[in-house]
Kinemage of the C-alpha trace (Angstrom):
@kinemage 1
@onewidth
@group {chain A} dominant
@subgroup {mainchain}
@vectorlist {calphas} color= white
{ca met a 1} P -24.792 -76.292 -36.554
{ca thr a 2} L -23.870 -79.243 -34.684
{ca phe a 3} L -24.676 -79.978 -31.325
{ca ser a 4} L -21.217 -80.033 -30.076
{ca ser a 5} L -20.574 -76.400 -31.480
{ca thr a 6} L -23.698 -74.906 -30.228
{ca phe a 7} L -23.083 -76.140 -26.734
{ca lys a 8} L -19.584 -74.400 -27.117
{ca gln a 9} L -21.056 -71.207 -28.461
{ca his a 10} L -23.280 -70.958 -25.420
{ca ser a 11} L -20.526 -72.172 -23.036
{ca ser a 12} L -18.771 -69.444 -24.161
{ca glu a 13} L -21.407 -66.839 -23.920
{ca gly a 14} L -21.802 -68.027 -20.581
{ca thr a 15} L -18.425 -67.725 -19.456
{ca leu a 16} L -18.110 -64.044 -20.897
{ca asn a 17} L -21.752 -63.344 -19.168
{ca ser a 18} L -20.254 -64.722 -16.202
{ca ala a 19} L -17.331 -62.711 -16.552
{ca ser a 20} L -19.153 -59.069 -17.249
{ca leu a 21} L -21.314 -59.892 -14.162
{ca glu a 22} L -18.172 -60.728 -11.775
{ca lys a 23} L -16.720 -57.413 -13.187
{ca gln a 24} L -19.734 -55.148 -12.602
{ca gly a 25} L -20.103 -56.739 -9.569
{ca ala a 26} L -16.708 -55.646 -8.374
{ca lys a 27} L -17.546 -52.160 -9.606
{ca asp a 28} L -20.541 -52.027 -7.395
{ca ala a 29} L -17.917 -52.799 -4.563
{ca val a 30} L -15.626 -50.525 -5.222
{ca ala a 31} L -18.438 -47.892 -5.520
{ca gln a 32} L -20.182 -48.958 -2.286
{ca asp a 33} L -16.197 -49.093 -0.451
{ca his a 34} L -15.936 -45.539 -1.763
{ca gln a 35} L -19.270 -44.662 -0.413
{ca his a 36} L -18.268 -45.650 3.211
{ca glu a 37} L -14.580 -44.911 3.013
{ca ser a 38} L -13.160 -42.755 6.112
{ca pro a 39} L -13.467 -38.990 6.737
{ca ala a 40} L -9.619 -38.739 6.506
{ca leu a 41} L -10.111 -39.766 2.441
{ca asp a 42} L -12.938 -37.523 2.066
{ca glu a 43} L -10.653 -34.876 3.474
{ca lys a 44} L -7.776 -35.960 0.880
{ca ala a 45} L -10.371 -36.116 -1.956
{ca ala a 46} L -11.454 -32.633 -1.330
{ca ser a 47} L -7.727 -31.017 -0.680
{ca glu a 48} L -7.252 -32.474 -4.377
{ca glu a 49} L -10.026 -30.432 -5.943
{ca thr a 50} L -9.298 -28.150 -8.697
{ca pro a 51} L -9.253 -24.390 -8.212
{ca val a 52} L -12.081 -23.896 -10.184
{ca gln a 53} L -13.898 -26.937 -8.126
{ca ala a 54} L -13.065 -25.593 -4.547
{ca gln a 55} L -14.268 -22.123 -5.801
{ca lys a 56} L -17.692 -23.891 -6.943
{ca asn a 57} L -17.928 -25.182 -3.293
{ca val a 58} L -18.319 -22.198 -1.173
{ca ser a 59} L -19.912 -19.038 -1.466
{ca thr a 60} L -18.045 -15.984 -1.217
{ca ala a 61} L -14.398 -15.503 -2.799
{ca thr a 62} L -11.519 -14.049 -1.350
{ca thr a 63} L -8.236 -15.227 -3.373
{ca leu a 64} L -6.662 -18.078 -5.188
{ca asp a 65} L -6.325 -21.694 -4.780
{ca glu a 66} L -3.379 -22.592 -2.017
{ca ser a 67} L -1.360 -24.616 -4.797
{ca thr a 68} L 0.022 -21.164 -6.669
{ca pro a 69} L 2.773 -20.297 -4.707
{ca leu a 70} L 2.811 -16.431 -3.434
{ca gln a 71} L 5.503 -14.406 -5.186
{ca gln a 72} L 8.796 -13.271 -3.166
{ca trp a 73} L 10.729 -10.443 -3.372
{ca asn a 74} L 13.357 -12.618 -4.807
{ca his a 75} L 11.673 -14.611 -6.740
{ca pro a 76} L 10.911 -15.167 -9.667
{ca thr a 77} L 14.252 -13.658 -9.971
{ca ile a 78} L 13.475 -10.530 -11.782
{ca asn a 79} L 11.525 -9.731 -8.779
{ca val a 80} L 14.783 -8.506 -7.353
{ca gly a 81} L 15.371 -5.829 -10.001
{ca arg a 82} L 11.440 -5.194 -10.095
{ca ser a 83} L 11.162 -4.710 -5.835
{ca met a 84} L 14.489 -2.473 -5.953
{ca val a 85} L 12.517 -0.008 -8.508
{ca ala a 86} L 9.662 0.003 -6.113
{ca phe a 87} L 11.641 0.747 -3.321
{ca tyr a 88} L 13.422 3.635 -4.867
{ca gly a 89} L 10.027 5.096 -6.299
{ca leu a 90} L 8.978 4.937 -2.619
{ca val a 91} L 12.441 7.078 -2.106
{ca ile a 92} L 11.473 9.727 -4.412
{ca met a 93} L 7.770 9.953 -3.035
{ca gly a 94} L 9.281 10.043 0.535
{ca ala a 95} L 11.560 12.755 -0.935
{ca asn a 96} L 8.791 14.676 -2.592
{ca asp a 97} L 6.356 14.661 0.404
{ca ala a 98} L 9.185 15.798 2.906
{ca ala a 99} L 10.362 18.297 0.638
{ca tyr a 100} L 7.687 20.445 1.197
{ca gly a 101} L 8.360 21.221 4.919
{ca ala a 102} L 12.128 22.338 4.144
{ca val a 103} L 11.019 24.809 1.206
{ca ile a 104} L 7.515 26.443 2.650
{ca pro a 105} L 9.438 29.149 4.425
{ca tyr a 106} L 11.042 30.026 0.912
{ca leu a 107} L 8.066 29.853 -0.664
{ca glu a 108} L 6.475 32.422 1.378
{ca thr a 109} L 9.287 34.611 0.961
{ca tyr a 110} L 9.772 34.028 -2.799
{ca tyr a 111} L 6.565 34.151 -3.710
{ca asn a 112} L 5.384 36.822 -0.919
{ca ile a 113} L 2.205 34.709 -0.192
{ca asn a 114} L 0.863 33.665 3.507
{ca tyr a 115} L 0.401 30.565 4.749
{ca thr a 116} L -3.071 29.736 3.428
{ca ile a 117} L -1.810 30.365 -0.217
{ca val a 118} L 1.164 28.586 0.430
{ca ser a 119} L -0.724 25.432 1.623
{ca leu a 120} L -1.953 25.126 -1.915
{ca ile a 121} L 0.998 22.934 -2.669
{ca phe a 122} L -0.362 20.825 0.143
{ca leu a 123} L -3.663 20.550 -1.422
{ca ala a 124} L -3.001 20.414 -5.397
{ca pro a 125} L -2.096 17.064 -5.265
{ca phe a 126} L -5.243 15.898 -3.821
{ca leu a 127} L -6.547 16.174 -7.520
{ca gly a 128} L -3.996 13.772 -8.874
{ca tyr a 129} L -4.468 11.298 -6.075
{ca thr a 130} L -7.960 11.571 -6.569
{ca ala a 131} L -7.673 10.858 -10.246
{ca ser a 132} L -5.052 8.124 -9.388
{ca ala a 133} L -7.349 6.274 -7.276
{ca phe a 134} L -9.810 6.382 -10.116
{ca thr a 135} L -8.004 5.332 -12.806
{ca asn a 136} L -5.176 2.849 -11.606
{ca asn a 137} L -7.327 -0.328 -11.932
{ca gln a 138} L -8.213 0.595 -15.611
{ca val a 139} L -4.504 1.645 -16.098
{ca his a 140} L -3.696 -2.078 -14.969
{ca met a 141} L -6.079 -3.705 -17.224
{ca arg a 142} L -5.380 -1.958 -20.075
{ca trp a 143} L -1.249 -1.632 -19.933
{ca gly a 144} L -0.467 -3.732 -17.002
{ca gln a 145} L 2.325 -2.677 -14.490
{ca arg a 146} L 4.499 -1.656 -17.656
{ca gly a 147} L 1.833 1.468 -17.650
{ca ile a 148} L 2.445 2.316 -13.727
{ca ala a 149} L 6.373 2.251 -14.764
{ca phe a 150} L 6.236 4.756 -17.273
{ca leu a 151} L 2.939 6.960 -16.197
{ca gly a 152} L 4.435 7.408 -12.720
{ca pro a 153} L 7.751 8.370 -13.098
{ca gly a 154} L 6.721 10.058 -16.238
{ca cys a 155} L 4.435 12.393 -14.362
{ca arg a 156} L 7.023 13.373 -11.996
{ca thr a 157} L 9.666 14.007 -14.272
{ca val a 158} L 7.347 16.495 -16.023
{ca ala a 159} L 6.124 17.923 -12.469
{ca tyr a 160} L 9.758 18.722 -11.034
{ca val a 161} L 11.027 19.909 -14.471
{ca met a 162} L 7.873 22.775 -14.240
{ca ile a 163} L 9.116 23.073 -10.401
{ca ser a 164} L 12.689 23.610 -11.499
{ca leu a 165} L 11.529 26.566 -13.876
{ca his a 166} L 9.956 28.491 -10.789
{ca pro a 167} L 7.298 29.273 -12.735
{ca pro a 168} L 4.451 31.479 -11.507
{ca tyr a 169} L 2.614 30.471 -8.428
{ca pro a 170} L -0.916 28.987 -10.280
{ca val a 171} L 1.458 27.120 -12.253
{ca leu a 172} L 3.524 25.644 -9.574
{ca val a 173} L 0.308 24.504 -8.160
{ca ile a 174} L -0.460 22.735 -11.335
{ca ala a 175} L 2.557 20.885 -11.237
{ca tyr a 176} L 2.369 19.671 -7.695
{ca val a 177} L -1.211 18.093 -9.391
{ca ile a 178} L 0.399 15.910 -11.775
{ca ala a 179} L 3.354 15.043 -9.020
{ca gly a 180} L 0.566 13.827 -7.240
{ca tyr a 181} L -0.823 11.587 -10.367
{ca gly a 182} L 2.146 9.749 -10.677
{ca asn a 183} L 2.521 9.526 -6.933
{ca gly a 184} L -0.901 8.066 -6.143
{ca leu a 185} L -0.388 5.679 -9.371
{ca glu a 186} L 2.879 4.155 -7.578
{ca asp a 187} L 1.772 4.287 -4.331
{ca ser a 188} L -1.253 1.953 -4.876
{ca ala a 189} L 0.239 -0.097 -7.714
{ca trp a 190} L 3.403 -1.544 -5.757
{ca asn a 191} L 1.390 -1.521 -2.431
{ca ala a 192} L -1.082 -3.962 -4.055
{ca trp a 193} L 1.835 -5.872 -5.647
{ca met a 194} L 3.797 -6.248 -2.367
{ca gly a 195} L 0.687 -6.778 -0.215
{ca asn a 196} L 0.348 -9.880 -1.877
{ca met a 197} L 3.617 -11.425 -1.212
{ca lys a 198} L 5.295 -14.050 1.162
{ca asn a 199} L 5.780 -12.159 4.512
{ca ala a 200} L 3.784 -9.196 3.462
{ca thr a 201} L 4.294 -7.530 6.524
{ca glu a 202} L 8.360 -7.207 6.405
{ca val a 203} L 8.358 -6.414 2.841
{ca leu a 204} L 5.868 -3.853 3.110
{ca gly a 205} L 8.051 -2.664 5.926
{ca phe a 206} L 10.693 -2.266 3.565
{ca leu a 207} L 8.862 -0.807 1.355
{ca his a 208} L 7.491 2.290 3.423
{ca gly a 209} L 10.854 2.139 4.743
{ca ala a 210} L 12.634 3.396 1.880
{ca tyr a 211} L 9.661 6.019 1.633
{ca gly a 212} L 11.069 6.864 4.805
{ca leu a 213} L 14.438 7.151 3.997
{ca gly a 214} L 13.615 9.546 1.156
{ca gly a 215} L 11.838 11.821 3.811
{ca ile a 216} L 15.249 11.722 5.832
{ca leu a 217} L 17.214 12.528 2.842
{ca ser a 218} L 15.210 15.553 1.457
{ca pro a 219} L 14.785 17.962 4.017
{ca leu a 220} L 18.645 17.225 5.044
{ca ile a 221} L 19.474 18.110 1.384
{ca ala a 222} L 17.599 20.688 0.378
{ca thr a 223} L 17.894 22.716 3.894
{ca thr a 224} L 21.983 22.215 3.426
{ca met a 225} L 21.307 23.744 -0.176
{ca ile a 226} L 19.313 26.570 0.590
{ca ala a 227} L 20.250 27.642 4.368
{ca lys a 228} L 24.020 26.639 4.240
{ca ala a 229} L 24.949 26.704 0.580
{ca gly a 230} L 22.673 29.559 -0.401
{ca tyr a 231} L 20.768 28.205 -3.451
{ca gln a 232} L 17.429 29.159 -4.339
{ca trp a 233} L 14.834 26.565 -3.275
{ca tyr a 234} L 13.900 25.419 -6.590
{ca thr a 235} L 17.634 24.070 -7.163
{ca phe a 236} L 16.647 21.108 -5.071
{ca tyr a 237} L 14.262 19.727 -7.805
{ca tyr a 238} L 17.501 19.557 -10.166
{ca ile a 239} L 18.215 16.563 -8.133
{ca met a 240} L 14.764 15.093 -8.191
{ca ile a 241} L 14.461 15.376 -12.021
{ca gly a 242} L 17.574 13.214 -12.247
{ca ala a 243} L 16.288 10.818 -9.576
{ca ala a 244} L 12.840 10.567 -11.519
{ca thr a 245} L 14.454 10.036 -15.043
{ca leu a 246} L 16.699 7.060 -13.576
{ca glu a 247} L 13.511 5.654 -12.393
{ca leu a 248} L 11.355 6.345 -15.503
{ca ile a 249} L 14.497 3.793 -17.344
{ca ala a 250} L 14.729 1.261 -14.349
{ca ala a 251} L 11.056 0.923 -14.080
{ca leu a 252} L 10.447 0.263 -17.885
{ca thr a 253} L 13.685 -2.128 -18.013
{ca phe a 254} L 12.252 -4.176 -15.363
{ca phe a 255} L 8.554 -4.172 -16.003
{ca trp a 256} L 8.413 -4.002 -19.780
{ca thr a 257} L 7.008 -7.562 -19.844
{ca glu a 258} L 4.172 -6.719 -17.774
{ca asn a 259} L 1.376 -5.498 -20.083
{ca gly a 260} L -2.265 -5.320 -19.586
{ca lys a 261} L -2.733 -8.898 -21.107
{ca lys a 262} L -0.488 -10.791 -18.262
{ca phe a 263} L -2.126 -8.542 -15.739
{ca arg a 264} L -5.567 -9.640 -16.965
{ca asp a 265} L -4.483 -13.710 -17.250
{ca asp a 266} L -2.875 -13.456 -13.612
{ca his a 267} L -5.845 -11.779 -12.032
{ca pro a 268} L -9.106 -13.571 -13.632
{ca arg a 269} L -12.512 -13.410 -11.935
{ca ser a 270} L -13.641 -16.588 -10.339
{ca asp a 271} L -16.894 -18.222 -11.362
{ca asp a 272} L -18.819 -16.677 -8.741
{ca asp a 273} L -17.447 -13.095 -9.190
{ca lys a 274} L -19.918 -10.623 -10.861
{ca glu a 275} L -18.669 -8.968 -13.975
{ca gly a 276} L -18.537 -5.333 -14.119
{ca ser a 277} L -15.894 -2.367 -12.866
{ca arg a 278} L -13.879 -3.970 -10.153
{ca thr a 279} L -13.216 -0.556 -8.708
{ca leu a 280} L -17.397 0.374 -8.367
{ca glu a 281} L -16.950 -3.298 -6.785
{ca ala a 282} L -14.125 -2.316 -4.233
{ca leu a 283} L -16.310 1.071 -3.384
{ca lys a 284} L -19.264 -1.433 -2.064
{ca ser a 285} L -16.775 -2.868 0.433
{ca his a 286} L -16.800 -1.101 3.739
{ca ile a 287} L -13.304 -3.073 4.929
{ca met a 288} L -11.531 -0.772 1.640
{ca trp a 289} L -13.634 2.172 3.025
{ca ile a 290} L -12.111 1.720 6.642
{ca cys a 291} L -8.593 1.535 5.733
{ca ala a 292} L -9.196 4.202 2.989
{ca phe a 293} L -9.909 6.585 6.205
{ca phe a 294} L -7.508 5.361 7.954
{ca leu a 295} L -4.879 5.859 5.351
{ca leu a 296} L -6.293 9.413 5.060
{ca val a 297} L -5.774 10.336 8.564
{ca tyr a 298} L -2.614 8.608 8.895
{ca val a 299} L -1.122 10.567 5.985
{ca gly a 300} L -2.277 13.558 7.068
{ca ile a 301} L -0.283 12.865 10.358
{ca glu a 302} L 2.785 12.302 8.820
{ca val a 303} L 2.635 14.893 5.882
{ca ser a 304} L 1.086 17.490 8.580
{ca leu a 305} L 3.852 17.010 11.351
{ca gly a 306} L 6.736 16.544 8.895
{ca gly a 307} L 5.544 19.402 6.796
{ca trp a 308} L 4.980 22.111 9.549
{ca ile a 309} L 7.618 21.184 12.042
{ca val a 310} L 10.053 23.431 10.323
{ca val a 311} L 7.963 26.416 10.539
{ca phe a 312} L 6.693 25.036 14.394
{ca met a 313} L 10.456 25.037 15.521
{ca ile a 314} L 11.840 28.114 13.640
{ca asn a 315} L 8.887 30.154 15.183
{ca ile a 316} L 7.920 28.648 18.350
{ca arg a 317} L 10.712 27.099 19.771
{ca gln a 318} L 12.999 29.754 18.133
{ca val a 319} L 15.525 27.355 16.635
{ca thr a 320} L 17.665 28.363 13.506
{ca pro a 321} L 16.170 27.105 10.213
{ca phe a 322} L 19.538 24.244 9.612
{ca leu a 323} L 18.093 23.151 13.220
{ca ala a 324} L 14.503 23.267 12.473
{ca gly a 325} L 15.421 21.151 9.023
{ca ile a 326} L 17.535 18.611 11.230
{ca cys a 327} L 14.354 18.391 13.659
{ca ala a 328} L 11.945 17.337 10.266
{ca thr a 329} L 14.827 14.752 9.410
{ca cys a 330} L 14.732 13.356 13.164
{ca phe a 331} L 10.970 12.582 12.418
{ca trp a 332} L 11.700 10.746 9.151
{ca val a 333} L 14.598 8.650 10.520
{ca gly a 334} L 11.999 7.635 13.221
{ca ile a 335} L 9.445 6.522 10.578
{ca thr a 336} L 11.987 4.988 8.475
{ca leu a 337} L 13.329 2.790 11.346
{ca gly a 338} L 9.728 2.144 12.592
{ca arg a 339} L 8.490 0.651 9.500
{ca ile a 340} L 11.783 -1.402 9.185
{ca val a 341} L 12.315 -2.847 12.927
{ca leu a 342} L 8.428 -2.718 14.205
{ca gly a 343} L 7.772 -4.586 10.722
{ca phe a 344} L 8.951 -7.791 12.258
{ca val a 345} L 7.426 -7.122 15.720
{ca thr a 346} L 3.832 -6.688 14.055
{ca pro a 347} L 3.059 -9.590 13.038
{ca arg a 348} L 4.245 -11.537 16.120
{ca ile a 349} L 2.065 -9.246 18.518
{ca gly a 350} L -1.206 -9.393 16.377
{ca asp a 351} L -1.649 -6.535 13.591
{ca lys a 352} L -4.886 -5.226 15.107
{ca leu a 353} L -3.268 -5.017 19.030
{ca ala a 354} L -0.088 -3.867 17.818
{ca ile a 355} L -1.073 -0.822 15.808
{ca leu a 356} L -3.657 0.169 18.715
{ca ile a 357} L -0.638 0.152 21.078
{ca tyr a 358} L 1.716 2.029 18.732
{ca leu a 359} L -0.808 4.756 18.448
{ca ala a 360} L -1.400 5.177 22.266
{ca leu a 361} L 2.394 5.576 22.752
{ca ala a 362} L 2.430 7.880 19.922
{ca thr a 363} L -0.295 9.826 21.853
{ca ala a 364} L 1.992 10.622 24.753
{ca leu a 365} L 5.238 11.225 23.016
{ca his a 366} L 3.182 13.703 21.107
{ca leu a 367} L 1.962 15.366 24.078
{ca leu a 368} L 5.570 15.083 25.844
{ca phe a 369} L 6.938 16.885 22.886
{ca tyr a 370} L 4.197 19.454 22.733
{ca leu a 371} L 4.235 20.094 26.490
{ca val a 372} L 7.748 20.271 27.258
{ca pro a 373} L 9.348 23.335 25.349
{ca ser a 374} L 13.109 21.816 25.439
{ca ile a 375} L 14.873 21.451 22.216
{ca pro a 376} L 16.467 18.316 23.242
{ca val a 377} L 13.276 16.901 24.314
{ca ser a 378} L 11.693 17.889 20.701
{ca phe a 379} L 14.237 15.986 18.849
{ca val a 380} L 13.846 12.774 21.089
{ca ala a 381} L 10.252 12.750 21.498
{ca val a 382} L 9.537 13.653 17.937
{ca thr a 383} L 12.080 11.035 16.518
{ca leu a 384} L 10.423 8.445 19.197
{ca glu a 385} L 6.886 9.505 17.797
{ca gly a 386} L 8.004 8.690 14.336
{ca phe a 387} L 9.044 5.733 14.902
{ca leu a 388} L 5.629 4.561 16.349
{ca leu a 389} L 3.699 5.928 13.685
{ca gly a 390} L 5.909 4.183 11.014
{ca pro a 391} L 4.167 0.716 10.922
{ca leu a 392} L 0.611 2.389 10.255
{ca phe a 393} L 0.840 2.362 6.778
{ca pro a 394} L 2.071 -1.131 5.811
{ca ala a 395} L -0.315 -2.403 8.740
{ca ala a 396} L -2.982 -1.112 6.732
{ca val a 397} L -2.135 -2.703 3.579
{ca val a 398} L -1.585 -5.972 4.832
{ca ala a 399} L -4.978 -5.766 6.480
{ca ala a 400} L -6.661 -4.879 3.282
{ca thr a 401} L -5.214 -7.924 1.656
{ca lys a 402} L -6.037 -10.287 4.244
{ca leu a 403} L -9.871 -9.232 4.506
{ca leu a 404} L -10.533 -8.301 0.602
{ca pro a 405} L -11.252 -10.756 -2.387
{ca ala a 406} L -7.776 -11.543 -4.276
{ca his a 407} L -9.468 -9.626 -7.429
{ca leu a 408} L -10.285 -6.771 -5.606
{ca his a 409} L -6.693 -6.258 -4.538
{ca val a 410} L -5.216 -4.022 -7.077
{ca ala a 411} L -8.647 -2.156 -6.957
{ca gly a 412} L -9.496 -1.714 -3.604
{ca ile a 413} L -5.935 -1.371 -2.312
{ca gly a 414} L -5.131 0.911 -4.845
{ca phe a 415} L -8.169 2.851 -4.226
{ca ala a 416} L -7.527 2.877 -0.549
{ca ala a 417} L -3.584 3.943 -0.917
{ca ala a 418} L -4.601 6.891 -3.626
{ca phe a 419} L -7.308 8.034 -1.453
{ca gly a 420} L -5.322 7.721 1.839
{ca ala a 421} L -2.207 9.473 0.545
{ca ser a 422} L -4.928 12.420 -0.501
{ca gly a 423} L -4.470 13.262 3.284
{ca ala a 424} L -1.035 14.243 2.615
{ca cys a 425} L -2.709 17.202 0.761
{ca ile a 426} L -5.939 17.577 2.751
{ca leu a 427} L -5.072 17.659 6.042
{ca pro a 428} L -1.710 19.697 5.671
{ca phe a 429} L -3.565 22.040 4.073
{ca ala a 430} L -5.800 22.724 6.593
{ca val a 431} L -3.280 23.151 9.213
{ca gly a 432} L -2.050 25.844 7.053
{ca ala a 433} L -5.232 27.632 6.649
{ca ile a 434} L -5.809 27.235 10.086
{ca ala a 435} L -2.436 28.623 11.130
{ca ser a 436} L -2.564 31.449 9.166
{ca ala a 437} L -5.352 32.760 11.359
{ca lys a 438} L -4.105 31.441 14.694
{ca gly a 439} L -0.501 30.481 14.554
{ca val a 440} L 1.516 27.773 14.019
{ca gln a 441} L 1.374 26.858 17.286
{ca val a 442} L -2.081 24.826 16.437
{ca leu a 443} L -0.170 22.093 14.609
{ca met a 444} L 0.143 20.417 18.035
{ca pro a 445} L -3.268 20.154 19.197
{ca ile a 446} L -4.358 19.006 15.579
{ca val a 447} L -2.228 16.313 15.161
{ca leu a 448} L -2.982 14.815 18.507
{ca ala a 449} L -6.958 14.934 17.814
{ca leu a 450} L -5.563 12.853 14.290
{ca ile a 451} L -3.971 10.505 16.314
{ca val a 452} L -6.768 9.608 18.426
{ca gly a 453} L -9.144 9.496 15.586
{ca cys a 454} L -6.723 7.362 13.833
{ca ala a 455} L -6.663 4.981 16.459
{ca ala a 456} L -10.922 5.046 16.564
{ca ile a 457} L -11.047 4.157 12.736
{ca trp a 458} L -8.440 1.210 12.910
{ca ser a 459} L -10.558 -0.088 15.887
{ca leu a 460} L -13.469 -0.650 13.498
{ca leu a 461} L -11.644 -2.751 11.430
{ca pro a 462} L -12.982 -6.907 12.199
{ca asn a 463} L -10.311 -9.016 13.787
{ca phe a 464} L -7.646 -10.785 11.748
{ca lys a 465} L -5.568 -13.713 12.759
{ca lys a 466} L -2.391 -13.081 14.824
{ca gly a 467} L 0.563 -13.798 12.017
{ca gln a 468} L -1.839 -14.822 9.310
{ca glu a 469} L -0.127 -14.685 6.158
{ca val a 470} L -1.912 -14.172 2.588
{ca arg a 471} L -1.448 -17.304 1.972
{ca ser a 472} L -3.593 -18.238 4.742
{ca leu a 473} L -6.634 -17.011 2.568
{ca arg a 474} L -5.787 -18.668 -0.554
{ca arg a 475} L -9.169 -20.369 0.310
{ca arg a 476} L -12.702 -19.367 0.252
{ca val a 477} L -13.689 -18.502 3.488
{ca gly a 478} L -17.147 -17.381 3.030
{ca gly a 479} L -18.277 -14.608 5.786
{ca val a 480} L -15.427 -15.290 8.158
{ca phe a 481} L -14.678 -11.272 8.180
{ca gly a 482} L -18.368 -10.216 8.241
{ca arg a 483} L -18.379 -9.697 4.232
């Protein structure tokens, strides 16, 4: 090798080494600059973390990442049909619960039974609601919302066919157990689903307003058919068979693609979430139990008052059966309007404070209804009382969505809603049993005590932000809410 070639080779290597050193120096400089970049850039980098990275940087889970858009009642487009199915399902549920008050006086004479025995139709659905509370999450995990769309309306249809055949009273009680299971599944499923939507308070207001609409229509139709047209009490359930069958067809049509695999894919556990039964995990949450007992007492108030007010007005206020049925309708009108109208007011006041205000005013109106034996006052007071009680169920669902981890929404809210709905069975039965011994006038002080108890339970919830949307909890928030 000549000297000149050797020189050129070393010169070339020196040039490459210099270029490499310069490149490495530039990398080091960038790395050093990155270590001293501004906090704003740090925050930007943190905000660009993937959902999994974000979940690993905190200790306690609440929901999914904020980049995932919340569903709306009308987006995606198929949600319009699904929302209408859910609303319609709650109409039937309200009609089911409100029909008790209209048919109770006729069940007594048809079966020749007393208040205690007839009250079993309130207690029977408790078994169904309890079963739905423990199986709701399993139905979702195995069959998805399609399973709810089949089992909910399907159980109702079977139950209403049995009731329409006016079987022996023990069989009638079993039919109400089956109806309770269907109602419990739908109640929990649609509350959990819509509770995670954008503007959840308003959407749930309409959902439960639909329940109230069923409560308005049911005693009005049943009372007209029985008291005015002279039909037997069980003919009302012919209408319910048709309504439930229509719901079954519509629900399967719109929810057919929502199978178990899709549900599991849409509701995965995060890296920090422990494996095991979500229902058992939800049962360990004190938030879930507060909401569950709140709903138990509230639904007990709603169905006790709505169910026994017909008997109270006939026996104590001495009105005709038709006017007594209209009084029950007024209560459900108030419930419906309260859920829709106050659904827009509640988040602006603040959920926790607003519910306490509503309960205080409802207590005053209940005392007015109880202590002033005037028919016009009774109608006005019970309507306004229903108006103020209306937003309580939606508010409890919203509170649960804000305070429970996202992976527990279906299991936790589902259990709370189903457990709470059993209040429609236990407390009205207790009222009937006491009324059988002491007279139906005991309805009013019992409901008064339940309203006060409702306020006490609600006050146990931790504070959550005024107007806070579910979206704001699509971060990991650690122990902010005392979990």
